NULUMMAR-988727 format. One line per 10 residues: number of its first residue (from 1); their letters; for each residue x, y, z of C-alpha. Coordinates in nm, 2 decimals. Example, Ala and Ser with C-alpha at 12.3 -4.5 7.8 and 13.67 -1.06 7.14 Angstrom:
residues 2
1	AS	1.23/-0.45/0.78 | 1.37/-0.11/0.71 $
This chain:
residues 88
1	SMSSRQWIAI	0.30/0.98/-0.53 | 0.50/0.74/-0.32 | 0.84/0.60/-0.42 | 0.92/0.24/-0.43 | 1.13/0.27/-0.12 | 0.83/0.41/0.07 | 0.62/0.12/-0.04 | 0.89/-0.12/0.07 | 0.90/0.05/0.41 | 0.53/0.02/0.45 $
11	ALCCAMNAID	0.54/-0.35/0.35 | 0.81/-0.41/0.60 | 0.62/-0.24/0.88 | 0.31/-0.44/0.80 | 0.51/-0.77/0.80 | 0.67/-0.68/1.13 | 0.33/-0.60/1.28 | 0.20/-0.94/1.16 | 0.49/-1.12/1.31 | 0.45/-0.93/1.64 $
21	GYDIIAVTFA	0.09/-1.03/1.66 | 0.18/-1.40/1.59 | 0.34/-1.44/1.93 | 0.02/-1.34/2.11 | -0.18/-1.59/1.90 | 0.08/-1.87/1.95 | 0.08/-1.81/2.33 | -0.30/-1.83/2.34 | -0.29/-2.18/2.19 | 0.00/-2.29/2.40 $
31	MPGIGAEWGT	-0.14/-2.15/2.73 | -0.32/-2.47/2.84 | 0.00/-2.67/2.80 | 0.20/-2.41/2.98 | -0.05/-2.39/3.26 | -0.04/-2.77/3.31 | 0.34/-2.77/3.31 | 0.37/-2.49/3.55 | 0.07/-2.60/3.76 | -0.11/-2.26/3.74 $
41	SRTLLGMLFS	-0.47/-2.18/3.67 | -0.60/-2.03/3.34 | -0.70/-1.72/3.52 | -0.35/-1.65/3.65 | -0.20/-1.72/3.31 | -0.45/-1.49/3.15 | -0.34/-1.21/3.39 | 0.03/-1.28/3.33 | 0.00/-1.28/2.95 | -0.22/-0.97/2.96 $
51	TGIIGMTGGC	0.06/-0.77/3.12 | 0.25/-0.79/2.79 | -0.03/-0.62/2.61 | -0.07/-0.36/2.89 | 0.31/-0.30/2.87 | 0.29/-0.25/2.49 | 0.01/0.00/2.54 | 0.21/0.19/2.80 | 0.51/0.19/2.58 | 0.32/0.33/2.29 $
61	LILAPLADRL	0.18/0.61/2.51 | 0.53/0.70/2.63 | 0.74/0.63/2.32 | 0.52/0.79/2.06 | 0.56/1.14/2.20 | 0.93/1.08/2.24 | 0.96/0.97/1.88 | 0.78/1.30/1.78 | 1.05/1.49/1.96 | 1.36/1.29/1.88 $
71	GRRRMAFAGL	1.26/1.15/1.54 | 1.10/0.82/1.44 | 1.41/0.70/1.26 | 1.62/0.74/1.58 | 1.36/0.57/1.79 | 1.34/0.28/1.55 | 1.72/0.23/1.55 | 1.73/0.27/1.93 | 1.46/-0.01/1.96 | 1.65/-0.23/1.71 $
81	ILMTASMA	1.98/-0.18/1.91 | 1.80/-0.25/2.24 | 1.64/-0.57/2.11 | 1.96/-0.69/1.95 | 2.16/-0.63/2.27 | 1.88/-0.80/2.48 | 1.89/-1.11/2.25 | 2.27/-1.12/2.26 $
């Protein structure tokens, strides 16, 4: 059976996944306003915002095997450090 720490880790991963998906939904609703402000077509905006999803897919295909070799915990911490440094 799973320990309470394992259940907490799963709950945190689910919450992070939901938060990550929220930005895609938020941009979808904001896209018409962004397009009007920037003076771009919906088609161009769709292509621009699709690159984010394509980038996530490519990252998963590259980083998942790397995490298998280096360890998922190390990769999670490396991602956290990279995101923190980028935001700073």
